[in-house]
N, C-alpha and C positions, 0 to 999 in steps of 0.2 A: 309064411315062408315062401320065398320066391326062388324059382329055379330058372336059369336062363341057358339057352343053347343057341349056338350060332352055326349055320351051315353056309359055307362059301363054295360056290360052283364056278371055278375059273375056266375060261375058254369052253364053256358049254354052249350047245346049240340053243338059240333063243326060244325056238318053238318047244323044245323038250322041257326047258325050265318053266315056260308058261303053263304047259300041261301039268307038270309036277306041282306047281303052286296051286293050280285049280283043283287038283286032286286033294291036296292037303287042306284047302279051304272047305271042300265039300265034306271031308271026313274029320274035321276038327272036333276035339272033345269039348264038352260043355265046360265053360269056365276057363278055357285055355285061350290066351290071347296070342295073336301071331302078327308079326310085322315083316313085310317083305320089301327089300330095297333092291331094285334091279338096275344095272348100269349097262347101257349098250355102247359098244365101241364102233367107231366109224373109221374108214380109211383116211390116211393123211391127205390133205388137199381137198377135202369135201367142201370147205368154205369157198374155194376159188370159183365155183360155179356161180355163186351169187355176186361176186365182185366184178367179173368180166362183163362189162356193159358197153355196147356199141355207141349208144347215145345217152349222154349224161342228162338230157332233158327228161328222160323217162323217170328217173329217180335221182335227184341231186345228191342224196346221201351215199350212193354207190359211186366209188371212184376207181380208176384203173390201178392195178397193182404197182405200177411204176410210181405213181403219185404217192401211194402209201409208203413205199420204200424211201422216197425223197423226204417225206414228212418225218419218218422215223429217224433218218440221218440228221435232219435239222434239230430234232429234239435232243438227240445224243450230243451234238455239238453245243447246244445251248446249256445243257446240264453240265458238261465238262468245263465250259467256260465259267459257269457259276461256281463250280467246285474249286477251280483255280483261284478265283477271287477270294474265296473264304479260307484258303490255306493260310495258317499262321506262319509268319516269317521266323525262321530259326537260325 
């Protein structure tokens, strides 16, 4: 017989959750399995710090945000043109 329980802690302090999980792991009963999945949230725009580069020679994989926007617009235009070509004539 298998019993399952799920506990979800929304908007909890990360340190409190880590201490709680450590306590549960320390005091777990024999034969009881436990799986913990923790998700951390980061503020919006956290990825911009890695994108802004003064010199592209440092890492050619990193490009300026404007170039990313232009590439995205080009992809959208290409996809819309391809969709127009595939439309059946009615």
